[in-house]
N, C-alpha and C positions, 0 to 999 in steps of 0.2 A: 510531658506526658498528658497534661491536661488538655492541651491543644489537640493532641491526636485523638483522644477520647471524644472530645467535642466534634471533631471532623467526622469520625465514624458514626456518631449518633446523628449528626446532621444528614448524612448520606446513607443511612442504614437501609432505607427502602430501595434505593438504586443499587446498592451493593448486593443485597439479597436477590433482587431481580436479576442481576447479572449472573450470579451463581446458579440460578434456576434456569437460565436461558440455555438453549442448544447452540447458539451462535458462537463462533470463535473469530479471532482476527487473522485467520489463515489467508484469506483474500488479500487483506491489507499487507500482510507480510510478502505475499507473492508479488503484489504490485511494487512493493519496495525493492524486491530483488530485481525486477525488471528495470526500475529506475537506476538502481545501482550499476547494472550491467550497461545501460545506455550511457550513463555518465562516464563509465570507464572507456567505452568505445569512442565517445565524442571528445576525448581529451585533445587539446590542441586546436580545437575549433573555436571560433571567436564569437559566436552569437548563440542565443537561446533557440533560434529556429533549427539549428543543427541538432541541438539536444533533443528537441521535440521530435524531429524526423527520426532520429536514432530510436526513440521510444516506440514510435509507430513501426519501424522496420523490425524491431525485436518482438513486439507484443502482437502485431497484427496477424490474424489467421490467414496467411497467404496461401495456404494449401488448397483451399476450396476455390480461390481466385484462379490459381494456376491450372487446376483440373478443369475449370469451366471454359478456358480459352482454347 
């Protein structure tokens, strides 16, 4: 219990600043969802390059590119 209290006291300024902030981790959660979808789609492939390619294919805003051609 003493360790927890010391940790909160040590980081009190950062904790209060976070609660006063209007930012959230929604963008990071959205990226995590994209990564999870890409990982599920890339199962069975043998290298990291395929995983990265799947992330780009899922997350890239291809609508604008397709309309411009």
